[in-house]
C-alpha positions in Angstrom: 22.3 -79.7 19.3 24.8 -76.9 19.9 27.9 -77.4 21.9 29.3 -75.1 24.5 32.8 -74.9 26.0 33.2 -74.0 29.7 35.4 -70.8 29.8 36.9 -72.0 33.1 38.1 -75.5 32.4 37.5 -76.0 28.6 35.1 -78.9 29.1 32.7 -79.4 26.1 29.1 -79.9 26.8 25.9 -80.2 24.8 23.0 -77.9 25.7 19.5 -77.3 24.3 19.0 -74.2 22.0 17.5 -71.2 23.8 15.9 -67.9 22.7 16.9 -66.0 25.8 20.2 -65.7 27.8 20.6 -68.7 30.2 23.0 -69.4 33.1 24.8 -72.8 32.7 26.8 -74.7 35.4 29.8 -76.8 34.1 29.5 -80.4 35.4 33.3 -80.7 35.4 34.5 -77.7 37.4 31.2 -76.5 38.9 31.7 -73.0 37.4 28.8 -71.1 35.7 28.6 -68.9 32.7 25.9 -67.3 30.5 24.7 -69.0 27.3 23.8 -66.5 24.5 20.5 -67.0 22.6 20.6 -69.4 19.6 17.0 -68.8 18.4 15.6 -65.3 17.5 12.5 -64.4 19.3 9.4 -64.1 17.0 8.3 -61.0 18.9 8.8 -57.8 16.8 11.1 -55.3 18.5 9.4 -52.1 19.6 10.4 -49.3 17.3 9.9 -45.5 17.3 7.0 -44.2 15.2 8.3 -42.9 11.8 11.7 -44.6 12.1 12.9 -45.1 8.5 16.0 -47.2 9.3 14.3 -49.8 11.6 11.2 -50.0 9.4 9.4 -52.8 7.6 12.6 -54.6 6.3 13.2 -55.9 9.8 16.1 -55.6 12.3 18.0 -58.5 10.6 18.6 -56.3 7.5 20.3 -53.5 9.5 24.0 -53.0 10.1 25.3 -52.3 13.6 25.4 -48.4 13.3 21.9 -48.4 11.6 20.5 -50.5 14.5 22.0 -48.1 17.0 20.5 -45.1 15.2 17.1 -46.9 14.9 17.1 -47.6 18.6 17.8 -44.0 19.4 15.1 -42.6 17.1 12.9 -41.5 20.0 15.7 -39.4 21.4 16.2 -37.4 18.1 12.8 -35.6 18.4 13.2 -34.3 21.9 15.5 -31.3 21.0 13.1 -30.2 18.2 10.2 -30.1 20.7 12.2 -27.9 23.1 13.2 -25.7 20.2 9.6 -25.1 19.1 8.6 -24.3 22.7 11.5 -21.8 22.9 10.4 -20.2 19.6 6.8 -19.9 20.9 8.0 -18.3 24.2 10.1 -15.8 22.2 7.1 -14.9 20.0 4.8 -14.4 23.0 7.4 -12.2 24.6 7.8 -10.1 21.5 4.0 -9.6 21.3 3.8 -8.5 24.9 6.8 -6.2 24.5 5.1 -4.6 21.4 1.9 -4.1 23.3 3.8 -2.4 26.2 5.7 -0.2 23.8 2.6 0.9 22.0 0.9 1.8 25.3 3.9 3.8 26.4 4.1 5.6 23.0 0.4 6.4 23.0 0.9 8.1 26.4 3.4 10.5 25.1 2.3 13.9 23.8 2.1 14.3 20.1 5.0 16.0 18.2 5.0 19.3 16.5 3.1 18.9 13.2 5.3 18.9 10.0 4.2 20.5 6.8 6.1 21.3 3.6 9.7 22.2 4.6 11.6 25.0 3.0 14.8 24.4 1.0 17.9 23.2 2.8 19.2 26.7 3.4 16.0 28.4 4.2 15.0 30.0 7.6 12.0 28.9 9.8 8.5 29.0 8.3 6.2 31.9 8.0 4.0 32.4 11.1 0.5 31.1 10.6 -2.2 33.5 9.3 -5.3 33.0 11.4 -8.0 33.0 8.7 -11.4 33.1 10.3 -13.9 30.5 9.2 -16.5 32.0 7.0 -19.4 29.6 7.1 -21.1 27.9 10.0 -24.6 27.3 11.2 -26.3 26.4 14.5 -28.2 23.5 13.0 -27.1 20.0 13.8 -26.8 18.9 10.2 -24.3 21.7 9.4 -20.9 20.7 8.0 -19.1 22.5 10.8 -17.0 25.6 10.8 -14.7 26.1 7.9 -11.3 24.7 8.9 -9.6 26.6 6.1 -7.6 28.7 8.6 -4.1 27.6 7.8 -2.1 26.5 10.9 1.4 26.2 9.6 3.6 24.2 12.1 7.3 24.6 12.4 9.1 23.3 9.3 12.4 21.4 9.4 15.5 23.0 8.0 16.1 20.4 5.3 13.7 18.6 2.9 15.1 15.3 4.2 13.7 15.8 7.7 11.2 13.2 8.7 8.6 13.0 11.5 10.2 11.6 14.7 7.3 9.7 16.2 4.0 8.2 15.3 0.9 7.3 17.1 -1.1 4.3 15.8 -4.7 4.8 14.6 -7.1 4.7 17.5 -10.1 2.3 17.5 -13.1 3.6 15.7 -15.8 2.4 18.1 -16.7 4.7 20.9 -18.7 3.8 24.0 -22.2 5.2 23.7 -22.8 8.3 25.8 -25.5 8.2 28.5 -28.9 8.9 27.1 -30.3 12.3 28.2 -33.6 13.9 27.5 -33.2 16.4 24.6 -35.1 19.6 25.3 -36.9 21.1 22.3 -36.4 24.9 21.8 -39.2 27.3 21.8 -39.6 29.3 18.6 -38.2 32.5 20.2 -35.2 30.5 21.5 -34.5 29.0 18.1 -34.7 32.5 16.6 -32.2 33.8 19.3 -29.9 30.9 18.5 -29.9 31.8 14.8 -29.2 35.4 15.7 -26.2 34.3 17.7 -24.9 32.3 14.8 -25.4 35.3 12.5 -23.4 37.5 14.9 -20.6 34.9 14.9 -20.5 34.8 11.1 -20.3 38.6 11.1 -17.4 38.5 13.6 -19.4 40.1 16.5 -18.5 37.5 19.1 -19.5 39.7 22.0 -23.0 40.0 20.7 -23.2 36.3 20.1 -22.0 35.7 23.7 -24.7 37.9 25.1 -27.4 36.1 23.1 -26.3 32.7 24.2 -25.9 33.9 27.8 -29.5 35.2 27.9 -31.0 31.9 26.8 -33.1 30.3 29.7 -31.5 27.5 31.8 -34.0 25.0 30.3 -32.3 25.5 26.9 -29.2 23.7 28.2 -30.9 20.4 27.4 -30.7 21.1 23.6 -27.6 20.0 21.8 -27.8 22.9 19.3 -27.2 25.3 22.2 -24.1 23.5 23.3 -22.9 23.3 19.7 -23.3 27.1 19.3 -21.4 27.7 22.5 -18.6 25.4 21.2 -18.5 27.3 18.0 -18.1 30.6 19.9 -15.3 29.2 22.0 -13.6 27.8 18.9 -13.7 31.2 17.2 -12.1 32.8 20.2 -9.4 30.2 20.1 -10.4 28.5 23.4 -10.5 25.0 22.0 -10.5 23.4 25.5 -13.8 25.1 26.3 -15.0 24.3 22.8 -14.2 20.6 23.3 -16.1 20.6 26.6 -19.2 22.2 24.9 -19.1 19.8 21.9 -18.8 16.8 24.3 -21.8 18.0 26.2 -23.7 18.2 22.9 -22.6 14.7 21.9 -23.8 13.4 25.3 -27.2 14.8 24.4 -27.3 13.5 20.8 -24.8 10.8 20.1 -25.9 10.1 16.5 -24.9 13.4 15.0 -21.9 13.2 12.7 -21.6 17.0 12.7 -21.1 17.1 16.5 -18.4 14.4 16.3 -16.7 16.3 13.5 -16.7 19.5 15.6 -15.4 17.6 18.6 -12.6 16.0 16.6 -11.6 19.4 15.2 -11.4 20.8 18.7 -9.2 17.9 19.9 -7.1 18.3 16.7 -6.4 22.0 17.6 -5.5 20.9 21.2 -3.0 18.3 19.8 -5.0 15.4 21.4 -4.5 12.9 18.6 -6.2 9.9 20.1 -9.4 11.8 21.0 -9.4 13.5 17.7 -9.0 10.2 15.8 -11.8 8.6 17.8 -14.2 11.5 17.1 -13.4 11.8 13.4 -13.8 8.0 12.9 -17.1 8.1 14.7 -18.3 11.0 12.5 -17.3 9.0 9.4 -19.2 6.0 10.7 -22.3 8.1 11.0 -21.8 9.9 7.7 -19.4 8.3 5.2 -19.7 11.4 2.9 -18.4 13.9 5.4 -15.3 15.4 3.7 -14.4 17.6 6.7 -14.1 14.5 8.9 -11.8 12.7 6.4 -9.7 15.9 6.2 -9.5 16.2 10.0 -8.5 12.6 10.3 -5.9 12.9 7.6 -4.4 16.0 9.2 -4.1 14.3 12.5 -2.3 11.3 10.8 0.0 13.8 9.1 1.0 15.5 12.4 1.8 12.1 13.9 3.9 11.0 10.9 1.5 8.4 9.6 2.0 9.6 6.0 0.4 6.7 4.1 -2.7 7.0 6.2 -2.7 10.7 5.9 -2.6 10.6 2.1 -5.4 8.0 2.0 -7.8 10.1 4.2 -6.9 13.4 2.5 -7.4 11.9 -1.0 -10.9 10.7 0.1 -11.7 14.2 1.4 -10.7 15.7 -1.9 -12.8 13.1 -3.8 -15.8 14.2 -1.8 -15.1 18.0 -2.0 -12.3 19.2 -4.3 -13.2 22.9 -3.8 -11.3 23.3 -0.5 -7.9 24.8 -1.0 -6.7 23.7 2.4 -7.4 20.0 1.5 -5.1 20.2 -1.5 -2.5 22.1 0.5 -2.5 19.5 3.3 -2.3 16.6 0.8 0.7 18.3 -0.7 2.3 18.6 2.7 1.8 14.9 3.3 3.4 14.0 -0.1 6.3 16.5 0.7 6.9 14.9 4.1 7.0 11.5 2.3 9.6 13.0 -0.2 7.2 12.5 -3.1 8.0 16.0 -4.4 6.4 15.6 -7.9 3.0 14.6 -6.4 3.4 17.3 -3.7 3.9 19.9 -6.5 0.7 18.8 -8.2 -1.3 19.2 -5.0 0.2 22.6 -4.3 -0.6 23.7 -7.9 -4.2 22.7 -7.2 -4.2 24.7 -4.0 -2.7 27.7 -5.9 -5.5 27.4 -8.5 -8.2 27.5 -5.8 -6.5 30.3 -3.8 -4.2 32.3 -6.0 -3.9 35.1 -3.5 -2.6 32.8 -0.7 1.3 33.3 -0.7 2.0 30.1 1.2 0.8 28.1 -1.9 3.5 29.3 -4.3 6.0 29.2 -1.5 5.3 25.5 -0.9 5.3 24.9 -4.7 8.7 26.5 -4.9 9.9 24.2 -2.2 9.0 21.2 -4.3 10.7 22.5 -7.4 13.8 23.4 -5.2 13.9 19.8 -3.8 13.6 18.5 -7.4 16.6 20.8 -8.4 14.3 22.6 -10.9 15.6 26.0 -9.9 14.0 27.9 -12.8 10.5 26.8 -11.7 11.5 27.3 -8.1 12.5 30.9 -8.9 9.2 31.6 -10.6 7.2 30.2 -7.7 9.1 32.1 -5.1 8.8 35.3 -7.1 5.0 34.8 -7.1 5.1 34.4 -3.3 7.2 37.6 -3.0 4.7 39.5 -5.2 1.9 38.5 -2.9 3.8 39.4 0.3 6.9 41.4 -0.4 7.5 42.2 3.2 8.0 38.6 4.3 11.8 38.0 4.7 11.5 34.2 4.2 10.2 34.7 0.6 13.1 37.0 -0.2 15.6 34.6 1.2 14.4 31.5 -0.6 14.1 33.5 -3.8 17.7 34.6 -3.4 18.7 30.9 -2.9 17.0 29.8 -6.0 18.6 32.6 -8.1 22.0 31.6 -6.7 21.5 28.0 -7.6 20.3 29.0 -11.0 23.4 30.9 -11.6 21.7 34.3 -11.8 24.2 36.0 -9.4 23.2 39.6 -10.2 19.6 38.9 -9.3 20.6 36.8 -6.2 22.7 39.8 -4.9 19.7 42.1 -5.3 17.3 39.7 -3.6 19.7 38.9 -0.8 20.1 42.6 -0.1 16.3 43.1 0.2 16.3 40.1 2.6 18.9 41.8 4.8 17.0 45.0 4.8 13.9 43.2 6.1 15.7 41.1 8.6 19.0 42.8 9.5 19.8 41.5 13.0 19.8 37.7 12.8 22.5 35.1 12.5 21.3 34.1 9.1 21.3 37.7 7.8 24.9 38.0 8.9 25.7 34.8 7.0 24.0 36.3 3.9 25.9 39.5 4.3 29.2 37.5 4.3 28.0 35.7 1.1 27.1 39.0 -0.5 30.6 40.4 0.2 32.1 37.4 -1.6 29.7 37.6 -4.5 30.3 41.3 -5.1 34.1 40.7 -4.9 33.9 37.8 -7.4 30.6 38.1 -9.3 31.5 35.6 -12.0 32.3 32.8 -9.5 29.2 31.6 -7.7 
């Protein structure tokens, strides 16, 4: 039996072994003290789950520091739990902030569209030429008015300019319009509607307006009548009234891809990107082979700076109908805005092949060659634009730039002089005049 010594008087005494701490009273001095356990308890200590140090080997195999670490194992995991909760809170906050930012950005008006810019030292772009659509029909299965009227937005001053904002693609699904009773036209009314469409195709918009105005009130229940009215408003340039008319037609017949394509084109002209995207995507859902809807959708994406999406939709439009010069021109503009100048040049060459008399095609092609520093080809392309429209100051100016870069100073002086003659009273023309004075004084030092 183990002996114990009283810490107060030093008396030795014999006590029974114990597995738990025990208070002992000294028979000599009457003092008490605590006896430490002599026998280890057979009950396994409670350990934290997954504790490697206080594992299956038992607590007797552990050193003092290891036992301390094992006993604190449950404390080690608390900080990681709080860390994961903090990460989750940050992620949720980032998602909410992104949603709020997208909602704010979608509420902003769209930016000015960006098409192929001129060379770094070129003036603003040529004003748009309002080419009138040449083909349309009053029937609901028509492909819509020809959107080949080139609307050239303002071009940046440098080829490095990029779009400043973007609007995310809108959802494709649209709520179904209320069902209305579609009124069938009488034979004479259908004939009057065709006469109105013929008058529009011939450019006699007043006659078309008279015919549509004389239709009886009951004809307002037919979507073809509202479609013809929308076409008339669109030809007059009143795209807000055109959008209202097309929307009325859609409310009467919601399963017509042509109606949605017309509606999307009106919203595109009004610079309503979300409404235009909705309408074009609905038209594509109803008719996956409608090249005009893919083109309209790609053009909206381009104006909003979504260049990859624009290229994809415009490429699809060309795969369905490669005979439209404007499709190739707009694809080239998307590549140019994305600084893919070689691909842009190919698209502009295709546009030039389809419309060799359109001066903006060689001008845009020359911009690509200028950006690629191929000044010889740029000079040829700009000269072609000058030949097609010699009274446009921009074409003279960029041709002079290309000649100057090419080192053909004599030709550059001649072209710059023609530019000044066409546009004499601008800041840029004064700069060109100063350059001309230096070139004429030192013709061999460009």
